[in-house]
C-alpha positions, 0 to 999 in steps of 0.5 A, spaced: 129 683 134 128 689 129 123 692 134 129 693 139 134 695 135 129 700 132 128 702 140 135 702 141 136 707 136 131 712 138 134 712 145 140 713 142 138 719 139 134 722 145 140 721 148 144 725 144 139 731 143 138 731 151 146 732 152 146 738 146 140 740 150 144 741 157 150 743 154 146 749 151 143 750 158 150 753 160 150 759 155 143 761 157 143 766 162 137 768 167 137 775 171 134 774 178 132 782 181 130 784 188 129 791 191 126 793 184 132 792 180 137 795 185 140 788 186 141 783 180 144 776 180 145 773 173 146 766 172 147 760 167 142 754 166 147 750 171 146 754 176 152 757 176 153 764 179 156 769 174 155 776 177 152 780 182 150 787 181 149 792 186 147 799 185 151 803 190 145 807 193 143 801 197 149 799 200 148 803 207 153 801 212 148 802 218 144 797 215 148 790 212 142 786 213 137 789 208 142 788 203 143 781 204 136 780 204 136 784 197 142 779 195 139 773 198 132 775 194 135 776 188 139 769 188 133 765 190 129 769 184 134 766 179 135 760 182 127 759 181 128 762 173 134 756 172 130 751 175 123 753 170 129 754 165 131 746 165 124 744 166 122 747 160 128 745 156 129 738 158 122 736 160 120 734 153 125 728 154 122 726 161 115 728 160 111 723 164 117 720 167 119 721 175 127 721 175 129 723 182 135 728 181 135 730 175 131 737 176 
């Protein structure tokens, strides 16, 4: 029974550390860029969009599709960076475990 109590303490400690790491992710920001930096998308570690910056000279009313593509590319790059951040920050808690939906 002593080993079970020890294990439960370790699990509770790991849960607390993981919750803290998840809270810290909200404070971390990543920036995805496209077109050499003419479009920037900023997201936090919870995949919340914080902002979009567009250089005025890239806005061409006759080529809206290009701007849409740049925004999409910057957004996708930011999402990739967030996934890498989450994997790095929370991966230490789930090393070797395959938990569906966690990442």
